[in-house]
C-alpha positions as CSV (number, residue, x, y, z in Angstrom):
1,M,59.7,10.9,-56.0
2,D,61.0,8.3,-58.4
3,I,60.5,4.7,-57.6
4,L,64.2,4.1,-58.3
5,E,64.9,6.4,-55.4
6,I,62.6,4.5,-53.1
7,L,63.5,0.9,-53.8
8,P,66.9,-0.5,-52.2
9,A,69.9,-1.0,-54.4
10,N,70.1,-4.3,-56.1
11,Y,66.2,-4.6,-56.3
12,G,66.7,-5.5,-59.9
13,Y,67.8,-9.0,-58.6
14,V,64.3,-9.2,-56.9
15,I,62.5,-8.3,-60.2
16,L,64.4,-10.8,-62.0
17,T,63.5,-13.6,-59.4
18,Y,59.9,-12.7,-59.9
19,L,60.5,-13.1,-63.8
20,Y,62.0,-16.5,-63.1
21,S,59.0,-17.4,-61.0
22,W,56.8,-16.6,-63.8
23,V,58.8,-18.7,-66.3
24,M,58.4,-21.6,-63.8
25,L,54.7,-21.1,-63.5
26,C,54.4,-21.0,-67.2
27,Y,56.3,-24.2,-67.7
28,L,54.4,-26.1,-65.1
29,A,51.1,-24.8,-66.7
30,L,52.3,-26.0,-70.2
31,K,53.1,-29.4,-68.8
32,V,49.6,-29.8,-67.4
33,G,48.1,-28.8,-70.8
34,A,50.3,-31.2,-72.6
35,A,49.3,-33.9,-70.2
36,R,45.6,-33.1,-70.6
37,K,46.1,-33.7,-74.3
38,K,48.2,-36.9,-73.9
39,Y,46.0,-38.5,-71.3
40,G,42.6,-37.3,-72.7
41,V,41.6,-35.3,-69.6
42,K,39.1,-32.7,-70.7
43,Y,38.5,-29.4,-69.2
44,P,37.1,-28.7,-66.6
45,T,38.0,-31.9,-65.0
46,M,40.8,-31.4,-62.5
47,Y,41.9,-35.0,-62.0
48,S,41.7,-38.2,-63.7
49,D,40.0,-41.4,-62.4
50,K,42.3,-43.5,-64.7
51,E,45.6,-41.7,-65.2
52,E,47.8,-41.4,-62.1
53,V,50.7,-39.7,-64.1
54,F,48.4,-36.9,-65.1
55,N,47.2,-36.5,-61.6
56,C,50.9,-36.1,-60.4
57,I,51.5,-33.6,-63.1
58,Q,48.3,-31.7,-62.2
59,R,49.3,-31.7,-58.5
60,A,52.8,-30.5,-59.1
61,H,51.3,-27.4,-60.7
62,Q,48.4,-27.1,-58.2
63,N,50.5,-27.3,-55.2
64,T,52.9,-24.6,-56.4
65,L,49.8,-22.4,-57.1
66,E,48.8,-23.1,-53.4
67,V,52.1,-22.0,-52.0
68,Y,52.9,-19.2,-54.5
69,P,50.8,-16.4,-52.9
70,Q,52.6,-16.8,-49.6
71,W,55.9,-17.1,-51.1
72,L,55.2,-13.8,-53.1
73,L,54.1,-11.9,-49.9
74,F,57.1,-12.9,-47.9
75,Q,59.5,-12.4,-50.9
76,T,58.1,-8.9,-51.4
77,L,58.4,-8.0,-47.7
78,A,61.8,-9.3,-47.2
79,S,63.2,-7.9,-50.5
80,L,62.4,-4.4,-49.4
81,V,65.2,-4.5,-46.7
82,Y,67.3,-7.5,-47.9
83,P,67.0,-7.6,-51.8
84,T,70.1,-9.6,-52.6
85,V,69.7,-12.2,-49.8
86,T,66.0,-12.5,-50.7
87,S,66.8,-12.9,-54.3
88,V,69.1,-15.9,-53.5
89,L,66.4,-17.4,-51.4
90,G,63.8,-16.9,-54.1
91,V,66.0,-18.5,-56.7
92,I,66.4,-21.5,-54.4
93,W,62.6,-21.7,-53.9
94,V,61.7,-21.3,-57.6
95,T,64.5,-23.8,-58.8
96,S,63.1,-26.3,-56.2
97,R,59.7,-26.1,-57.7
98,F,61.2,-27.5,-60.9
99,S,62.8,-30.3,-58.9
100,Y,59.6,-31.0,-57.2
101,A,57.7,-31.1,-60.5
102,W,60.2,-33.3,-62.2
103,G,60.2,-35.7,-59.4
104,Y,56.3,-35.8,-59.3
105,Y,56.2,-36.2,-63.1
106,T,57.7,-39.7,-62.8
107,G,54.3,-40.9,-61.4
108,K,55.9,-41.8,-58.1
109,P,54.7,-39.1,-55.7
110,A,57.4,-39.7,-53.2
111,K,60.0,-38.4,-55.7
112,R,58.4,-34.9,-55.4
113,M,60.5,-34.6,-52.3
114,N,63.6,-33.9,-54.7
115,G,62.4,-30.4,-54.3
116,A,62.3,-30.3,-50.5
117,Y,65.3,-28.0,-50.5
118,G,63.0,-25.3,-51.5
119,Y,62.0,-24.9,-47.8
120,I,65.4,-23.1,-47.4
121,G,64.0,-20.4,-49.6
122,L,60.5,-20.3,-48.3
123,F,61.4,-20.4,-44.6
124,G,64.3,-18.0,-45.3
125,V,62.0,-15.2,-46.6
126,I,59.5,-16.0,-43.9
127,I,62.2,-15.6,-41.2
128,L,63.6,-12.4,-42.8
129,S,60.1,-11.0,-42.8
130,I,59.6,-11.8,-39.1
131,Y,63.1,-10.3,-38.4
132,I,62.0,-7.0,-40.3
133,A,58.8,-6.8,-38.2
134,L,60.6,-7.2,-35.0
135,Q,63.1,-4.4,-36.2
136,L,60.2,-2.1,-36.9
137,L,58.7,-2.8,-33.5
138,G,62.0,-2.0,-31.9
139,V,62.3,-5.5,-30.5
140,V,65.7,-6.2,-32.1
């Protein structure tokens, strides 16, 4: 059986959403690399004792990496049944991570909340995943 026969219609949007998330992760990683050079923070040091802005740039990337596996799991589960809706929610989440990072990059950690709208995407795919589980169990 061909994979194209198994996956739902519009699953290409999901794949493009994953690619968008990869671009976002690369961007955040490059920003940390540039900040290491600018602020003189050598590997393997994770955080600076002197450069608060570097720490903010590092935290934007690190926090995204901390949430990314959960997002991937629920994005994947929900997309198997609701690929188009899940893609929209994924684009919201990924875009919010840029907003989150750009706010954090100011050196004022409270501005990271510019990306709080990403919870729409994250909680959206979690709720869809729960709904699918309940459908499979015959509860709904």
